[in-house]
N, C-alpha and C positions, 0 to 999 in steps of 0.2 A: 380479632379475625384470627382463626387457626393457621400457624404459621405452613401448614400443609396445604394450605387451600389458595397458598400464593402461586401466579403464575411460572415465575422463574424457577421451580421446586424441581430438579431432577426426577425424570421419570425411575419407575424401578421396576424388572421383571422376575419373576422367580420360576423357575423350571423344577418339574417334581416328575421323573421321569418311573417312579417306584411308589403309588401314594399306595394308604392304606384306609381302609374304612376300619376306624378306628371302635372297637366293643371292649366297654369296662364295666363288671361288677363287683360285688362284693360276696364273699361268705367267712362263715366263723371260722373253719381250718381248714386247710388243704390238703387232700392225705389220697393217698391211691386206693385204688379198688373200690371206690363207695360214692354215691352218688352224693353230689356235693349241692344243697342246697343255699340257690344263690339269690341277691336283694336285687333291688331296681337296676336294670340295665343303660347304659348312655352310650349314644353311636355319636361318634364324631368325623367329618373325613379330616383324615391325618395323612403324614408322610409331610418331613422335612419343608418344602418350598411352600406347600399349600399351609401351613401351621404359621410361615414366616409372614406369607400373605394376609391371614385373617389377624394375628397379633399388628400389623400395620393398618391393617382397617379401625381397629377397636381404641387405636391409638391415636386417630383423627388423619391418616395418611390416605394412599391408594396405590395399592400395587398390580398390576396383571398376572395374571398366576396361569403359566400353560405347565398340561399337565397330560398326560398318557391316561387312558383306564379305558376299559371293556368289559363286558360280560354283564349278568345281573346286577354284580355286587358295583360295576362301573358307573351303571344307570342310577341305585340307589345313591353313592358318592357323588353325581353330578346334583341329584336332586338338595342334598345337604349342603353342598356351597350356592346353590343359586337361591337358598332360601339364606343365606348370610348377606348376600348382596355381592360378592368377589363377582370381578370382572376377570374373563378366563380366557383361555383357548384350549380348548380339547382337541386330543390328537387320538385319533379311534384307534383302540388294539384288538385283534384276535379275542384272544383270551381274556380270562375274567378278573378284573383287578382282587388286590389282594385283601387279608383283613388279619389285623392285630387284636390281641385278647388280652386285658389286664384284668386281674382278679385283686382286690384288698382282701388279705387275711384281718376279718378284725379284732379278731385273740389274741393277734401277737401285732400287729400293724404294720408286717410287716407287704411288700408289694412283689406281684409274681407277674412280669409282662411274657407274654409269646409272640414271637414276630414272625411272621410267615416271613415267607423267600420273595413270592412276588409269580407273576405270569412270567411266561418267557418272552421275548419278543423277538420278531422277525428284521432280517436287516433292512428289509424295506421299513417296516414300522420308527425303528430307532433311528431310523435316518429322516425319515420325514420327521422327527422329533427337532432334529439340529436345521433342518430347512426352516420348520417353522419358526423357530428360535428365532434364524437370520433375517425369515421376513418380518419378525416384530421388534426387531431389535431397540431396546432405549438407547439412541443413541444421544450420548452426553451423561448418560445414567448407570444405573446399576442393573446388572446381571447377579441373581443370586440362587445356585445349582447347590444343590440340598437334598440328603439321604441318599440310600445305598441306590446301587444299580440291579436290576433285574436280572436273570437268566437272559443269557442271549446279546447281551449290551456290551461291548469292549469294556476294559480297562481303563483306555483313553480318552473312555467317552468326556468327562469334566475336561480334558486338556484341550479336547475339541470346542469346547464349550469357550473355555479361555481364551482358542484362538478366533474365535469369533467375533468375541466382544471385542478384543483388542482392534481387530481389522477394521469392527466397527463403530471406533470411539466411546465404548461402556467399560465400566468398570467391573470384573469378574471378582463375584465372593464363592468361597465355596466352602461347603461344611460336607464332608465324607468322611471316610474310613479307606485302610486298607491300601489296597494299589489302585482305587478309583482317588485316594486322597494325594499318593503318589504322582501319580501321572498329573495329576493340574499344577502341584506344584513344582514339577518338572517343566511344567510351561512356563510358569508365574503368573501370580494372580495380583488384585488388589489387596485382598483381603483374605485371609483363611480361618476359621475356628473351629480348631481340634478341644476336643477334652485332654486331660492328661493320657488317659488307656489311647487313645488316639497317636497324641504326639510319643509317646515310649514305641507305638510299633511303628511309627515312620522313623523315628532316630534310632530303633533296636537296643536301646538301652533303657535301665532302672529311672527314672526322674524320681530321687526321693526324697532331695532338699529345694527349698527356694530357690537357691543358685542354681542349681542344676536344672530348672523348670524354664529360670529366664536365661541361661544360656543358651539351651535349647531355640527357645521362640526365637533369642535375636540372631542365632545362626541361620534359620530360614530368613530373615530379614536381610541380613550380609551378604548371604547367597542369591539375592533376587527372587527367588521363590515366591515372595509375598511382600508387600509393601507393609503390611500390619499381620499381625498373630495375634489374634484372643483368643488366649488359654484359658476354657472356663476349668474350675477346680471344684466343681461343686459348694460342700460346707465350706469350703477354703477359700470362697473368694473367685478371684479371676486376675490375670493380668493380661496387659497390653503391651506388646512390645513396635516400636518402630526404628527408624535409623537414628532418631532423636533421645531414644529414652526405651525405658522399660517403667509402668508405671500398676502398680496393683490397688487392688479394692477389694475389700472385707462384703460379704455379705451383710446386710441390713438384718434385723433381728425379726424374724416371722416364725412362724409353726409351719415344720414340712409336712405336709397332706400327702404329695404326690410329686414325683418331679418329671413325670411325662410331661414333654414340650418346653421343658426348662431352657433348654437350648436355642430350640428355636423360635424363643422369646425375648431371647438376649439376644438375638442376630435381627431379629425385627425390628427392633425398637434401636439397635444400633444405628443398622442403615437408615433407619427414614431421620433419624436425629442428624444423621450426616446428612440427607438429600434437604434436612431444611436450613441448612446452613448453619449448626453446632459447631462446636469445637468438637476434635476426638476424644480430649477428654471428658467432654459433656456423654457423647453418644455414647462413651466406655460406662459411663454411670447409668447412662438411661437402660444398658444393654442388663447390666446388674441389676436393676432393680428391677425390670420385667422377667426376668427369668426366677429373682425373687418372690416377684408376684404370682407367678404360674406355681412356684414350688406349695406354696401357701393356699393353690386352688384344690378339688379333689379330684379322684380317677384324670381325664385326658382333657378337662377342662383349663383355658386360657385366662391369660391374666386380664385384667380389667382396669381402664385406665385411669380412673381414681386411685387408684393403688399404686401404679406404676407412679404416676406424677408425685402421689407423698413420698415415696420410697426415694424416687431422685431429689427428690427436698432434703430429705432427711441424709443423705449420701452426702448431697452438695456443701451440707453443713458442716460435717466432721472434716472434707478436703482443708 
């Protein structure tokens, strides 16, 4: 029996207030002032929390995905999520859901990512998101708030999410950047997953050595900002800081094709393994495996279960 099917697995809810309809394609060479003839097009329902939920489902788990969407792109987005069978709660908004555009340059192997800022939400719309979250709160489980904040949403939105989670006995996990990240850390969360660039921006200093990276992550734990800090370092691996230790993991050897969604995959696998009763070290390895598996897939494709489990075993054998 799959561990995720056990009755006592804590529930997981993901929150995506600024989802994106991800469009990806390829062309030989990106240049200005010319028509660029492109290859085939792929369209996926993107955005941090939704991607996390999609990965959790691919790995045999279940997560309820709460998201805000509207307009024609929002309807296309809803249909794509429904086709994947994700359990969802939709908060309708007036303006149209954004798109993101990824182009692979086949001549060089470079990837160009164009990320739009998203629709402006009214106060009534973003407060409805919080009210809906409160009504859907997974008591005793996990709330994963991930992705950027669209215009109109206050910088302390994820801090409000953290307060709601704490008041309802749920563990809050945040993957964000800039003031939204800083606000959540000021409130205090269970787990935060910054990239190196995001942690440097929060700390206000360059973290160019492994020692400085570990020190910055550990400082967040010591201050009470987070119980766990999972710092993702791309090809350099990842580290996990807690009150008791800092552990590191190299990435397994894979052929990197596209890193889109790798961070979301890390987070989805990490939280699912925790919910399944695995140790923090095992969950951390699963996150690294899932991020690496996603990086080996094209465009906006996410990881596949068999690849994640194979890489988990490989990393466990190294431990």
